[in-house]
C-alpha positions in Angstrom: 64.8 20.9 146.5 62.1 21.7 144.0 64.8 23.1 141.7 67.0 20.0 141.8 65.4 18.1 138.9 65.6 21.1 136.7 69.2 21.6 137.6 69.9 18.0 137.1 68.2 18.1 133.7 70.3 21.2 132.9 73.5 19.4 134.1 72.9 16.2 132.1 71.9 18.0 128.9 75.5 18.6 127.8 76.3 15.0 128.8 73.5 13.7 126.6 74.8 15.8 123.8 78.3 14.4 124.3 77.0 10.8 124.6 74.8 11.2 121.6 77.7 12.7 119.7 80.0 9.9 120.8 77.4 7.2 119.9 76.8 9.0 116.6 80.5 9.1 115.9 80.9 5.4 116.7 77.9 4.5 114.5 79.4 6.7 111.8 82.8 5.1 112.0 81.3 1.5 112.2 79.1 2.3 109.2 82.0 3.8 107.4 84.1 0.7 108.1 81.3 -1.5 106.7 81.1 0.7 103.7 84.8 0.7 103.2 84.9 -3.1 103.5 82.2 -3.5 100.9 83.8 -0.9 98.6 87.1 -2.7 99.0 85.6 -6.0 97.9 83.8 -4.4 94.9 87.0 -2.5 93.8 89.1 -5.7 94.2 86.6 -7.7 92.2 86.6 -5.1 89.5 90.4 -5.1 89.4 90.4 -8.9 89.1 87.8 -8.7 86.3 89.9 -6.1 84.5 93.1 -8.1 84.8 91.3 -11.2 83.6 89.9 -9.3 80.6 93.4 -8.0 79.8 94.8 -11.6 79.9 92.0 -12.9 77.7 92.5 -10.0 75.2 96.3 -10.5 75.1 96.0 -14.3 74.5 93.3 -13.9 71.9 95.3 -11.2 70.1 98.4 -13.5 70.2 96.3 -16.3 68.8 95.2 -14.0 65.9 98.7 -12.6 65.5 100.4 -16.0 65.1 98.1 -16.8 62.2 98.6 -13.3 60.8 102.4 -13.7 61.1 102.2 -16.9 59.0 100.5 -15.1 56.1 103.6 -13.0 55.6 105.1 -16.0 53.9 102.3 -18.5 53.3 100.4 -16.3 50.9 103.1 -16.1 48.2 103.6 -17.4 44.7 107.2 -18.1 45.4 106.4 -20.2 48.5 104.0 -22.3 46.5 106.6 -22.9 43.7 109.3 -23.8 46.2 107.3 -26.3 48.3 105.7 -27.9 45.3 108.9 -28.0 43.4 111.8 -30.5 43.5 113.6 -31.1 46.8 117.1 -29.9 46.7 119.6 -27.9 48.8 118.4 -24.6 47.5 114.7 -25.3 48.1 115.5 -26.6 51.6 117.4 -23.4 52.4 114.6 -21.2 51.0 112.0 -23.0 53.1 114.1 -22.7 56.2 114.8 -19.0 55.6 111.2 -18.0 54.9 108.9 -20.6 56.6 111.0 -21.8 59.5 113.9 -20.2 61.2 113.0 -16.7 60.1 109.5 -16.9 61.4 110.8 -18.3 64.7 113.4 -15.6 65.2 111.4 -12.7 63.8 108.0 -13.4 65.3 109.1 -15.3 68.4 107.3 -18.5 67.5 108.6 -21.6 69.2 108.3 -24.2 66.4 107.4 -24.4 62.7 106.4 -27.2 60.4 105.6 -27.6 56.7 103.3 -30.6 55.7 102.8 -32.1 52.3 99.3 -32.7 50.8 99.5 -36.1 52.5 100.0 -34.4 55.9 103.6 -35.6 56.1 106.2 -33.3 57.4 108.7 -32.1 54.8 110.3 -29.5 57.2 110.5 -29.1 61.0 112.1 -26.4 63.1 112.1 -27.1 66.8 114.2 -25.9 69.8 116.0 -23.3 67.7 117.2 -25.7 65.0 116.1 -27.7 62.0 114.8 -31.1 63.2 113.9 -34.4 61.7 110.3 -35.4 60.7 110.0 -37.4 63.9 109.8 -34.1 65.9 106.4 -33.5 64.3 105.1 -36.3 66.6 104.9 -33.8 69.5 102.4 -31.8 67.5 100.6 -34.5 65.4 97.9 -35.3 68.0 96.9 -31.7 68.3 97.3 -31.0 64.6 95.4 -33.9 63.1 91.8 -32.7 63.9 92.8 -29.2 62.9 94.3 -30.5 59.6 91.1 -32.2 58.8 89.1 -29.1 59.5 91.4 -26.9 57.4 91.4 -29.3 54.4 87.6 -29.6 54.6 87.4 -25.8 54.4 89.8 -25.7 51.5 88.0 -28.4 49.5 84.6 -26.6 50.1 86.1 -23.3 49.0 85.1 -21.8 52.3 86.5 -18.2 52.3 84.0 -16.8 54.9 86.8 -15.8 57.2 88.9 -14.1 54.5 89.0 -10.2 54.9 91.3 -7.4 54.0 93.6 -8.4 56.9 93.0 -12.2 56.9 94.3 -13.3 53.5 93.6 -17.1 53.7 91.5 -19.7 55.6 93.1 -21.2 58.6 92.6 -23.1 61.9 94.0 -21.9 65.2 93.5 -23.6 68.6 95.1 -24.2 72.0 96.7 -27.5 72.8 99.6 -29.1 74.7 102.7 -29.4 72.7 105.6 -31.3 74.2 104.3 -30.5 77.7 103.7 -26.9 77.0 100.4 -25.1 76.7 100.5 -23.6 73.2 98.8 -21.9 70.3 98.8 -24.1 67.3 98.0 -22.3 64.0 97.6 -23.9 60.6 97.7 -21.9 57.3 97.7 -23.2 53.7 100.6 -22.2 51.4 98.7 -20.5 48.6 99.3 -18.1 45.6 99.0 -14.5 46.4 98.1 -13.6 42.8 95.9 -16.6 42.0 98.1 -17.4 38.9 99.2 -20.8 40.2 96.6 -23.5 40.0 96.2 -25.6 43.2 93.9 -28.5 43.9 91.6 -27.4 46.8 92.4 -29.4 49.9 95.8 -30.6 48.6 97.8 -27.6 49.5 100.9 -27.7 51.6 100.2 -26.7 55.2 102.3 -24.5 57.4 102.1 -25.0 61.2 103.2 -22.4 63.7 103.5 -23.2 67.4 103.7 -20.5 70.2 104.2 -21.7 73.8 102.0 -20.0 76.4 104.3 -20.6 79.4 107.9 -19.5 80.3 108.8 -16.5 78.2 105.2 -15.6 77.4 104.2 -15.6 81.0 107.2 -13.4 81.9 106.3 -10.9 79.2 102.7 -10.8 80.3 103.7 -10.3 83.9 106.1 -7.5 83.2 103.9 -5.7 80.6 100.6 -5.8 82.6 101.7 -6.2 86.2 100.6 -9.8 86.8 102.2 -10.9 90.1 103.4 -14.5 90.6 101.9 -15.6 87.2 102.2 -19.3 86.3 100.3 -22.0 84.4 98.6 -24.8 86.3 97.0 -27.9 84.8 94.4 -27.8 87.5 92.5 -25.1 89.4 94.2 -24.1 92.7 90.9 -23.3 94.5 92.8 -20.6 96.3 90.5 -17.6 97.0 93.5 -15.3 97.1 94.5 -16.3 93.6 92.9 -15.3 90.3 92.5 -17.8 87.5 91.9 -17.7 83.8 91.0 -21.1 82.1 92.7 -21.9 78.8 89.8 -23.4 76.8 90.1 -25.0 73.4 87.7 -24.4 70.5 85.8 -27.6 71.5 85.3 -26.3 75.1 88.0 -28.5 76.8 89.9 -26.8 79.6 93.7 -27.4 79.2 94.6 -25.6 82.4 94.7 -22.3 84.1 96.7 -19.2 84.2 97.1 -18.3 87.9 98.3 -15.1 89.5 98.1 -13.1 92.6 95.7 -10.3 91.8 96.4 -6.7 92.8 93.7 -5.5 95.2 93.6 -1.7 95.1 90.7 -1.7 97.5 92.5 -3.8 100.1 95.6 -1.7 99.7 93.6 1.4 100.3 91.9 -0.1 103.3 95.2 -1.2 104.8 96.6 2.3 104.3 93.7 4.0 106.2 93.3 1.3 108.9 95.7 3.0 111.3 93.7 6.1 111.0 90.4 4.3 111.8 92.0 2.6 114.8 93.4 5.9 116.0 89.9 7.5 115.7 88.4 4.6 117.7 91.1 5.0 120.3 90.4 8.6 120.7 86.6 8.7 120.9 86.9 10.6 124.1 88.1 13.5 122.1 85.2 13.4 119.7 83.9 16.8 120.8 87.3 18.3 120.0 87.0 16.6 116.6 83.6 18.3 116.2 85.2 21.6 117.0 88.0 20.9 114.6 85.5 20.1 111.9 83.6 23.3 112.5 86.8 25.2 112.5 87.9 23.6 109.3 84.5 24.5 107.7 85.1 28.0 108.8 88.5 28.0 107.1 87.0 26.5 104.0 84.3 29.1 103.9 86.9 31.8 104.3 89.0 30.3 101.5 85.9 30.2 99.2 85.2 33.8 100.0 88.8 34.7 99.2 88.5 32.7 96.0 85.3 34.6 95.0 87.0 37.9 95.8 90.0 36.8 93.8 87.9 35.8 90.7 86.0 39.1 91.0 89.3 40.9 90.3 91.3 38.4 88.2 91.0 36.5 84.9 90.3 32.8 85.5 92.4 31.5 82.6 95.6 33.4 83.1 95.4 34.7 86.7 95.9 38.2 85.5 94.0 41.2 86.8 90.7 41.8 84.9 89.2 44.9 83.5 87.7 46.2 86.7 91.0 45.8 88.6 92.8 47.5 85.8 90.5 50.5 86.0 90.9 50.6 89.8 94.7 50.5 89.6 94.7 53.1 86.8 92.6 55.4 88.9 95.1 55.0 91.8 98.1 55.6 89.5 96.5 58.7 88.0 95.7 60.2 91.4 99.4 59.7 92.1 100.5 61.6 89.0 98.1 64.4 89.9 100.0 64.8 93.1 103.3 65.0 91.3 104.0 61.2 91.3 105.6 59.1 88.6 104.5 59.2 85.0 102.2 56.3 83.8 102.0 54.5 80.5 98.9 52.7 79.4 99.6 50.0 76.8 96.8 48.3 74.9 97.7 44.9 73.4 95.9 42.7 70.9 97.1 39.4 69.6 97.3 39.2 65.8 96.0 36.0 64.0 94.8 34.5 67.2 91.4 33.7 65.7 93.1 31.5 63.2 94.6 29.4 66.0 91.1 28.9 67.5 89.6 28.0 64.1 92.3 25.6 63.1 93.6 24.0 66.3 90.6 24.5 68.6 89.8 26.6 71.7 91.9 24.5 74.1 94.9 25.2 71.9 94.0 28.9 71.9 93.8 28.9 75.7 97.3 27.3 75.8 98.6 30.0 73.4 97.1 32.7 75.6 98.7 31.2 78.8 102.1 30.9 77.2 102.0 34.3 75.6 101.1 35.8 79.0 104.0 33.9 80.5 106.4 35.3 78.0 105.2 38.9 78.4 105.1 38.7 82.2 108.8 37.7 82.2 109.6 41.1 80.6 107.6 43.4 82.9 109.0 45.3 85.8 107.8 44.5 89.3 105.6 47.6 89.5 103.7 47.0 86.3 100.2 45.8 86.2 99.3 43.2 83.5 95.6 42.7 82.8 93.4 40.6 80.5 90.4 42.6 79.4 89.0 40.3 76.7 89.6 37.1 74.6 92.9 38.2 73.1 93.0 41.7 74.4 95.3 42.8 77.3 96.3 46.1 79.0 99.5 47.0 80.8 99.7 49.8 83.4 103.3 50.8 83.9 104.9 53.6 85.9 107.9 54.9 84.0 110.7 57.5 84.0 111.8 57.6 80.4 109.6 57.0 77.3 112.5 55.0 75.9 111.9 52.4 78.6 108.3 51.9 77.5 109.3 51.6 73.8 112.1 49.1 74.6 109.5 47.0 76.5 107.1 47.1 73.6 109.8 46.0 71.1 110.8 43.2 73.5 107.2 42.0 73.8 106.8 41.9 70.0 110.0 39.9 69.7 108.9 37.2 72.2 105.4 36.9 70.9 106.4 36.2 67.3 108.5 33.2 68.4 106.6 30.0 67.5 104.3 28.3 70.0 104.5 24.5 70.0 100.9 23.3 70.5 100.1 19.6 70.3 103.3 19.0 68.4 102.6 21.8 65.8 104.1 25.2 65.4 101.6 28.0 65.8 102.5 31.6 65.0 100.8 34.8 66.2 101.8 38.4 66.4 100.9 41.3 68.6 99.9 45.0 68.1 100.1 47.6 70.8 98.9 51.1 71.4 100.5 53.4 73.9 99.3 56.5 75.7 101.2 58.4 78.4 100.0 60.3 81.4 100.1 63.2 81.9 101.2 63.9 78.3 98.0 62.4 76.7 95.6 62.8 79.5 95.1 62.7 83.3 91.8 60.8 83.6 91.1 57.2 82.9 88.5 57.6 80.1 90.7 59.9 78.0 93.9 57.9 78.5 92.3 54.5 77.7 90.5 56.0 74.7 93.8 57.3 73.3 95.6 54.0 73.9 92.8 52.2 72.1 93.1 54.7 69.2 96.8 54.0 69.0 96.2 50.3 69.0 93.8 50.7 66.1 96.4 52.7 64.2 99.0 50.0 64.9 96.7 47.3 63.5 95.7 49.4 60.5 99.4 50.1 59.7 100.1 46.4 59.2 100.0 44.8 62.7 103.0 43.4 64.5 104.1 46.8 65.8 103.5 49.4 68.6 102.2 52.9 68.1 102.3 55.8 70.5 99.2 58.0 70.4 99.5 61.2 68.3 97.0 64.0 67.8 96.6 63.0 64.1 95.2 59.6 65.1 91.9 61.1 66.3 91.4 62.5 62.8 92.3 59.1 61.3 89.7 57.4 63.5 87.1 60.0 62.7 87.8 59.7 59.0 87.6 55.9 59.1 84.2 56.2 61.0 83.0 58.6 58.3 84.1 56.3 55.5 82.5 53.3 57.1 79.2 55.3 57.5 79.4 56.5 53.9 80.2 53.0 52.7 77.2 51.6 54.4 75.0 54.2 52.8 76.5 53.7 49.4 75.9 50.0 49.5 72.2 50.7 50.0 71.8 52.2 46.5 75.0 51.1 44.6 74.9 54.2 42.4 78.2 55.5 43.7 80.1 52.3 42.7 81.6 51.7 39.2 83.1 48.5 37.9 85.9 49.1 35.5 87.8 46.6 33.4 91.5 46.4 32.6 92.5 44.3 29.6 95.2 41.7 29.7 97.2 41.1 26.5 98.9 38.1 25.1 102.6 38.9 25.2 103.5 37.2 21.9 100.6 38.5 19.7 99.4 41.7 21.4 95.8 40.5 21.4 93.4 41.0 24.2 93.2 37.7 26.1 91.1 38.5 29.1 89.9 41.4 31.3 90.0 42.0 35.1 87.1 43.6 36.9 88.1 46.4 39.3 85.7 48.4 41.5 85.9 52.1 42.1 83.9 54.3 44.5 82.8 57.7 43.2 82.4 59.3 46.6 80.1 62.4 46.5 82.7 64.6 48.4 86.0 62.7 48.2 85.8 61.9 44.5 86.9 58.7 42.8 88.4 56.4 45.4 90.8 53.5 44.8 90.0 50.1 46.4 93.2 50.5 48.4 91.3 53.3 50.3 88.0 51.6 51.2 88.5 47.8 50.8 90.3 47.3 54.1 87.5 49.1 55.9 84.9 46.9 54.1 86.9 43.8 55.2 87.1 44.9 58.8 83.3 45.7 59.0 82.2 42.6 57.0 80.8 44.8 54.2 83.2 43.2 51.8 80.9 40.2 51.3 78.0 42.4 49.9 80.4 44.6 47.9 82.2 41.5 46.4 78.9 39.9 45.4 77.9 43.1 43.6 81.2 43.3 41.7 81.1 39.6 40.7 77.5 39.9 39.5 78.3 43.1 37.4 81.4 41.4 35.9 79.4 38.3 34.9 76.6 40.4 33.3 79.2 42.4 31.4 81.3 39.5 30.3 78.5 37.1 29.1 78.9 38.3 25.5 82.6 39.2 25.5 84.8 37.0 23.2 87.6 36.7 25.8 89.2 33.7 27.4 88.1 34.8 30.9 86.9 37.6 33.1 89.0 37.9 36.3 87.5 39.1 39.6 89.4 39.8 42.8 88.0 38.0 45.9 88.8 39.0 49.5 90.2 36.5 52.0 87.0 37.2 54.0 84.9 35.9 51.2 87.1 32.8 50.6 86.6 31.9 54.3 82.8 32.2 54.0 81.3 28.7 53.9 78.6 29.9 51.6 80.9 31.7 49.1 81.0 28.9 46.5 77.2 28.5 46.6 76.8 32.3 46.0 79.2 32.2 43.0 77.3 29.3 41.5 74.0 31.2 42.0 75.3 34.3 40.2 76.6 32.2 37.3 73.2 30.6 36.9 71.4 33.9 37.2 73.6 35.8 34.7 74.1 32.8 32.3 77.9 33.3 32.5 80.1 30.4 31.5 81.9 29.1 34.6 84.9 28.2 32.4 85.3 31.9 31.5 85.3 33.1 35.1 88.6 33.4 37.0 88.6 34.3 40.7 91.8 35.8 42.2 93.0 34.7 45.6 95.8 36.4 47.5 98.8 34.4 48.7 97.8 35.1 52.3 94.3 33.5 51.8 95.8 30.7 49.7 98.2 29.7 52.5 95.4 30.0 55.0 94.6 26.6 56.6 90.9 27.5 56.7 88.8 24.5 55.8 86.1 26.7 54.3 88.6 28.4 52.0 89.9 25.0 50.7 86.4 23.7 50.3 85.3 26.8 48.3 88.3 26.4 45.9 87.6 22.7 45.3 83.9 23.3 44.7 84.5 26.2 42.2 87.3 24.3 40.3 84.9 21.3 40.0 82.5 23.4 37.9 85.3 24.9 35.8 86.0 28.2 37.5 89.7 29.2 37.2 91.7 30.2 40.2 94.5 32.8 39.9 97.1 33.4 42.6 97.4 37.2 43.0 100.5 39.1 43.9 102.6 36.0 43.6 106.2 36.1 44.9 105.6 38.2 48.0 105.3 35.1 50.2 108.0 32.5 49.3 106.2 29.8 51.3 103.9 29.5 48.4 106.6 28.1 46.1 106.5 24.9 48.0 102.8 24.5 47.4 102.8 25.0 43.6 102.8 21.2 43.2 99.2 21.2 44.4 96.6 21.5 41.7 94.7 24.3 43.5 95.4 27.2 41.1 95.5 27.6 37.3 97.2 30.9 36.9 99.6 33.1 38.8 100.0 36.9 38.7 103.5 38.2 39.3 103.4 41.0 41.9 104.0 44.5 40.5 106.9 45.1 43.0 109.0 42.7 40.9 107.9 44.2 37.6 108.9 47.7 38.7 112.5 46.4 39.1 112.8 45.1 35.6 115.7 46.9 33.8 116.8 48.2 37.2 117.5 45.2 39.4 119.1 42.0 38.2 117.7 40.4 41.4 114.1 41.2 40.4 114.7 40.1 36.8 116.0 36.7 38.1 113.0 36.3 40.4 110.5 37.1 37.6 112.3 34.7 35.2 112.3 32.0 37.9 108.6 32.4 38.6 107.8 32.2 34.9 109.9 29.1 34.4 108.5 27.5 37.5 104.9 28.2 36.4 105.7 26.8 32.9 107.1 23.6 34.5 103.9 23.3 36.5 101.6 24.0 33.5 100.4 27.3 34.9 99.7 30.5 33.0 101.5 33.7 34.1 100.4 37.3 34.1 102.7 40.3 34.8 100.7 43.1 36.4 101.8 46.7 36.6 103.7 46.8 33.2 104.5 50.5 32.5 107.5 50.6 30.2 108.4 49.1 26.8 111.6 47.7 28.4 109.5 45.8 30.9 107.2 44.5 28.2 110.1 43.3 26.0 111.8 41.5 28.9 108.6 39.7 29.9 107.9 38.7 26.3 111.4 37.4 25.9 111.2 35.1 29.0 107.8 33.7 27.9 105.4 35.4 30.3 101.9 34.6 28.9 100.0 37.8 29.6 100.8 41.5 30.2 98.7 44.0 32.1 99.4 47.6 33.0 99.1 51.2 32.1 101.5 50.7 29.2 98.6 49.1 27.4 95.5 50.3 29.1 94.3 51.8 32.3 91.0 50.4 33.7 88.1 51.5 31.5 84.4 51.3 31.3 82.3 48.4 30.1 81.4 50.3 27.0 85.1 50.9 26.2 85.7 47.2 26.5 82.8 46.5 24.1 84.4 48.8 21.5 87.8 47.3 22.0 86.7 43.8 21.6 84.8 44.6 18.4 88.1 45.7 16.7 90.3 42.8 17.7 93.0 44.2 15.4 96.1 43.9 17.7 97.7 45.5 20.7 98.6 48.8 19.1 95.2 49.6 17.6 93.4 48.3 20.7 95.4 50.6 22.9 94.6 53.5 20.6 90.9 52.7 20.8 91.1 52.8 24.6 93.0 56.1 24.8 91.0 58.0 22.2 
C-alpha cells in the first residue's frame, strides 16, 4: 500500500501532460482566434482606408483633369478672336467644334458653356446637343459665386496658380447640376501668345461640367473594384458600408459615395474558420497533432540538411554542379578510363563580353544572361555529360565520348546558340563564348594535368580572337610560357622605360604633299628579342592592365616632343582599356598642363570597338577632352559597319580608313568603292580623312583623286625618331624632299 501513491503519481503524470497539452492547445487556439479577429479588423480597416484614398485621388485627379482639358482650347489666340468677334454661322460652328461638342465627345464632359464678359451664355451644349441659353439655368446657381471668384482673380492679375502645366487661372468646385453631383470648372478664354489685349476681368469664360454619378461611378467601380458603388445625398450609417463625403471648397457636404468595401481580412478568416472548427472538434487528438508536428519538424530538418548538402555541391544561381563536384566527377571518370573505360573530354568555357553586360545593364541582367545561356547549353548536352559552373562566367563540361568529332560538333553548336541575342528587359544583349578542350587519355590521365591543359587551350582560344574553341596542342604550353615571359619582361621594362622608344610617322596632305601631322608609335627594344612591334606586346599589356602605365608614358613623350613642332596635330593611339578608365581625361589634362602642349594640337585615336562601346566612362572621357579642344580620331574605320549609323553624332573629328581597304586599291573595285564612299560620307559630315598603310603610287593617286585629306604609309615614310622629325619639319619643302630627308 505504501507504493500506491507513487504508482498513482506515476500513472497520472502522463494524464497531466495530456491535460496540460490539451489546455495549452485550447488556449493557443483561443488566443490565435482573438489574434486573427483583431488582425482581420485591422486589415479590413486598412483596405477601406486604401479604397477611400483611391477614390479621393481619382476624384481629385478628375477635378484637375477637367480644368486641364479646358485649356486645350481656352488658351488660344484663335479662340479669343472668335468669341470676341462678330456672331455669325461660321463663328458659331467654330465655338461648337472647339469649345463645346468636341470637348464633350473627346474628354467625356457632360456639358459646356461659354459666357460673355457680362456672364451671359452665348453658347450651351447639354445632353449631347447645342441648347438654348435657358439651359444655363441649371448651372447658374453653382457657377455665380465661382464666376465672381474667377473674375476677381483676373482683375487682380493673380497668377499664383499658373505653372508649366496650369496655363491660366481658374476655379473648380463640386456642386449639384440638374440633380447630378458634378465637377464644375471655369476657365477664362485668353491669348496663348499674349499678343491680344484683353481687359482683366472681362474675358469670356468657359464652363465645363462633369457628372460624378452614372457613367463615372461605373468606370470607378470597374477600374478599382468598388462593389455596389452609388451616390447618396445622406450618410447611410451602415457599418457594413464605406462612405466618402463629397465636400465643396467651402466645406459643405453635397453627399456621399457609398460602396460595399472588400474585406480581405474577413475573407481570410472565413476561409480558415472550418479549419479552426475542425481543430476544436478534434482536441482529443491533440497529442497526435503534437506527434505530427514533431514529425514535420523532423522532415523539415531533413529537407534543410538535404538543401545544405545540395548547395555544397551545386551553384546557387544556375543549379549546376560546382567546382568541387566537377573535380569529384572528373576523378571518378578518370579512374574509369584507367580501367579501360570510355574516353573523357574536359571542356573549359568562358563567356566573352559578359563584363560589358554587367557594367551596362546591371548584375541582375547579368544573372539572367547566365541562366539563359546555361539553359541553351544544357539543351545540347548528352545525358551523361556533367555541366558545372566554376566561377562568375566560367564553366566546365565533363563529357564521355567515343569520337573526337562528337566533341567538336558540340562545341560548334554551343558557340552558335550563345551568340544568338539575349532579350533582357526589352533590350538585345550579345555575348560570345570561348572554349578550350583537353582529352583523356590523349592529353593526360590525372585531374591536374587535364584541367591545366584545358585551361591553356581556353587561353589560346581567347588570344586567337575569342568566339571559338581550341583543342589543346603541345605548342600551346610554349605559347603560355612565352606570354608569361613577355609579361614578366614587360613589367621589368616599365620600371626603367629605357627599353621603349616612341617613333613618329608623318601624315601628308594629299593635294600639296606637305607634312600635316605626325602619329606617335611605341616600339619595345627587347634585350633578347630585338625591336618588337606593338602588335606583339600591346594585347598582353591590355590583359594585365599595364597598358594604362604604358599609354601614359607614350602620351607624355609625344606631348614633350610635339610642343615645338609646327604641325596641325600630334596623334596618339589610346587603348579601349584607357578610354574606359574614369580618370583618363583627368590624366590627359594633367599631362597637357605639365608639358605645355596645346590641347588643340593633340589628337587621340579610338578604335571602332571602343567607340561603339556603351561604357559611360568612355563617353564621358570623350566629352571632357573634346570640351578642351582635343581632337578625336576614329581608327581603323570601316571594319565595323555599325559605326556608319553613328557618324551623325559629333563625337569624332577625324576618321582613319583601315589599311585592309587601302591594300585593295587598284586590285578590288569593291575596296575602291568602299574607300570612296567613306571619303564622301566623311566630307558630308565635315570630318577629315586619313588613309593609313599607303604603299604604292597607284594607291596614292587614287586617294588624291577622290579627295582623301591625308596620306600615311611606307610610300612616304616609315616611323622615325624624334630627331628625324625635327629635321624634316625644318625643311618643309614638299613631299618629295621630305621623304628624301627621312630616308637618307
